[in-house]
N, C-alpha and C positions, 0 to 999 in steps of 0.2 A: 258413764255407770262407774260401778265401786269391784273391787275384791274386801270382799266380808272374809273373815281368819278367824275359826276359833278353834282355839289351841295350848301349850303348853309358854307357857316363860319361865325359866331356870337365870340363876346368875352363875356361868360356868368358871370356875377355880381348872386352870390350865396349868400344867407342869410340862418345863420341856426334856426331856431326857434320851440320850443318845440311844439305845435300844428299851422297849417292853417288858416290863415287868416280866417274868416265869412264877405260873402257882408259886408263894412259896416266900419268891425270894425279893427285896429290898433295895434297890435304884437312887439314885442321885439325882436330881433336878438340876440342869443349870438354866431354867430363866421359869419364872411364874410370871403370871397375870389372871387379873379376874377381869370378865370380857362378858358380856347381857347373849343372853342364848336361848335356849331352849327351839323344842322345832316349832310349836307357833308361833315364836315371837320373830323367830329366822325367816320366815316364810315371810311373816307378815312384812319383814323391812324390806325384805329380794322383793317385794310385786312392787312395794312403795318406790323402791329406787328401781326401779325396770318402770315408772312412771303413772301408776295407776293409783287412784285415791282408793285409801286402805285404811280399812278401819276392824282392832280386833275384839275380840268376845276374850277372855281369861279372868285367871285369880292371881295376885299376890298374899303375900301376909302384910301383915301391919309392920312392919321393919325399916332398916336402914335399904335392903337386899329390894328390897318391892318398889322404896318412892325413888332409885335408879337408875331400874328397868324403867318405870314407866316414863320421866324422863329421858333416857335414851331411844326408846322407842318417840314420843314424842320429836324426839331430835331428829331423829328420821322418816318424818311423813306419816309415822300413821296416827292416829285417830284411838286411844285409849280410853274413852269416854263409858265403853261399855265394860271393862275390865273393871273387879270387886277385889276391893282391899277390906281383908279380911284380916280385922285386927287379932283372933286368940291362933294364925298361922306362920311358918317359917312359908318363904319366898321359899319355892323350886332350885334342888340344887345339885349342878352337874360337875363334877369332879373326873377330869380328864388326862390321862397322857398320851402324848404326841412324840412320836421318837420321828429320828433324824430323817426318814423317809417319810416322814406325812403320814404314815399309820398311826391308829389311836383308840386308847381301847377308854371308854365311859361307864362311870355311872351316879346312877340318874334318883338321887330324894326327892318325890313328887313332891311332897310340901302342899299349897294350897289349890295347885294341877290338880288334886285327886278331888275336891271342893266345886270344880265347876259344874253347878247343877243344869239336869235338864232346862228347866224353863227361861235359870242367863241364856243358853243359845239360842232360845227364838227370838230372841231380841235384832231383828234383822232390818236393815236399811231400806227402804224400798227402793235407792238405786241401785241396789249389790245384783249386779250381773251372773260372778262369778261366789259359789259357795268355797272357800278351803279348809279343810280339816286336817289332822293327824291323830295318834294315837297316844299321846302318853297326856290326854283327859280321857274321864271315862266313858266308857263307848256309848251306853243310852247317850252320854252329852250330845254326842255326834248323831247320833243316832235322831235324838231330838231337833238339831240343827238340818239333818239331811232333810227331815219329815216336815218342817214347819210349815205352816199355809203358805201358800206358794213356792214355795221351797221347789216344787217339780217344775217351774219355770225358772230356777239359774240355772247355769252350769254346776252341779258338784262333781270338786276333785278330793278324791280320799288319798294321802299319803297312807296308805295299809303301813307305816311304821311307826313304835317296832311292832315286829308280826309277833298279832295273837289271835287263837286259833280261835277265840270265841267271837272278833270282830268280823270274821265271812260274814255275822248276816246282818249289817252294813252294806254288803258289796251291793245287793238290789237296790239300793237306792243311793246308788255311787252313778255317775254318769265319763268321768276319767278315774280310773284307778289306777296309781299309780308306783311301783314297787322296785328294788332295785330284785339281782338275780341270788340273795339269800334270801328273800323276802316269798318271790315267789316259789322257791323250791319249800320252804315252808307252807305257805298257804297250800299247794298242792302235795302234800307229800312226800316230796324229792328226797332221795337219798344225794342225788349231786346237786348242784345248782348250778343251769346255764350256762354258759360259757364261750356259747356266738350266738349271733346277730339271729344266727338260724335256731338254736334252741330253741332259742327266749318265742318262740312262737308258739310253745306250749302254753303261752299264757292266756289264750285262745281259753283253755280248760273253765276258766274266773265268770267269761260272760256270761249272763246272763239274759240279757234281753235285747233286740232290735236297739241296737247307735248307741248302745258301748263302746268304748275304749280302756284297754288294757294298756298301758306304758308301762316296759320293762328300761331300765336304767343300768347300765352293762358298764361304767367307768369308763376305762380306756376304752371302750368298744362305742361307747355314745349309745344310744336313748331309740327302744323298737316301739313302736305306736302298731298296738295288735287291734284288726277289728275283725268282721268274723267273717268275711268275702276280704278283705285282704291284709297288706300290715305296708308300716312304710320306717326305713331304718337312717338316721341318722347320725352319723359316723360321730367321733368326740375330736375338739384340737388335740393336737398334741404337745403335753408341757408335763413341764418337770417340776413336779407340787412339794410346795413348801408345809400345807397344814389342811389335811382333808376337810377339816370338818366344816361341816355345815355345807358341801357344797351338793349332797341333793338338796336339805332344804332349799338351796339358790336355787339349785335347778326348780321346783314348784314352785315355789313364788313367782319366779320370772314365766313359765308356763301361763300360769296364773291371770299376772297384766297380760301377758299377751293374748290370752284367749278375751278374756275383755276389753280391749284397746280391739279386737275384733279378726283377729288371724285367726284362721285353722289351723287343725294338731301338727299336718303339714308346715307350715307354712314358720309356726314359731317353735317345733323342734329345733330344728340348726341354730338360732339363736342363745332358746335356754342351754343348751349344752353349752353353745360360745360361756354364758354367763356363769355355770357353773365352773367353769376351765380357771373361768379369773378367781372366783373365788380361789384354788385353792391357790394361788399367789401372795395371797396374806397369810396373818398369823387369825386365829380367830375362824369368828360365824359371821354376827352384824357386821361386825370391823369390813370384812372385807366384799359385803354384798355388792357388786359394781353397779354401774348405771346402764342403762338402757344404749347409752349412747357410746360408753367402752363396749359396751357386749356386740355391739353394732360393727367394730372398730376391731375387736379381734375377729374377728365372721369374716370380714373382709382379707384383711392386713396380716392374721397370726395373731399368735401373744406377743 
């Protein structure tokens, strides 16, 4: 079987700083790096590193960044045949500041990601068991991906990030919805984000039909899977993060790969948590994605 990802592809320009800048403030970085990124690309590599046959639908520009990103994806085991190279556009670009505690600020120029067309998103492989998407490509394209012929026979996973109010119309076409606590607050119109696993059960309000699952990631508290009639909480591994960039994407890609391999959500959640914890131990997103064997070792023996 396979995981098919429709999503964004970015070049990440990372600046390491002592403290994140406040409004109007200039700070100096002590390290700079160009790394591969984009939520779609991150999640595709995470799925491939966890052992899934992984294919990517997306778009890059006809520039050096686009060629570099496709090469990086292929190097990490992702099939790039369905990635369009648009000669008149630039590849997506993310400018990222990371402080010494691992927290970050991110500004994204979508570039070619905005031009991923609905027709392109219906190019789903016959062996794709899991469809995985995020919201850094147009919502109409994600809708086409999830409503393509036979898509309802696959497991459709939506990481509803970044939080967009207009994306709520996608939820009815989603089998597993993944949000963090801040995104959950956005979609439910809450003034405060849930602060505990018990608080996260309010995610049940997003369930629109039988069989749907909402997974809420809670950072250091782990993740909670919520069904209409039950829930399951998987605590996080305790780590001191070096860089949190891509940890959420790692969780999503790892979960998709584990579901593709036949594991239940309850079986997959602890290992996806372990993968995300390992991702915080290295700089960047794609270079930090762990293998399945590394995640299994961390889960059994600690990071």
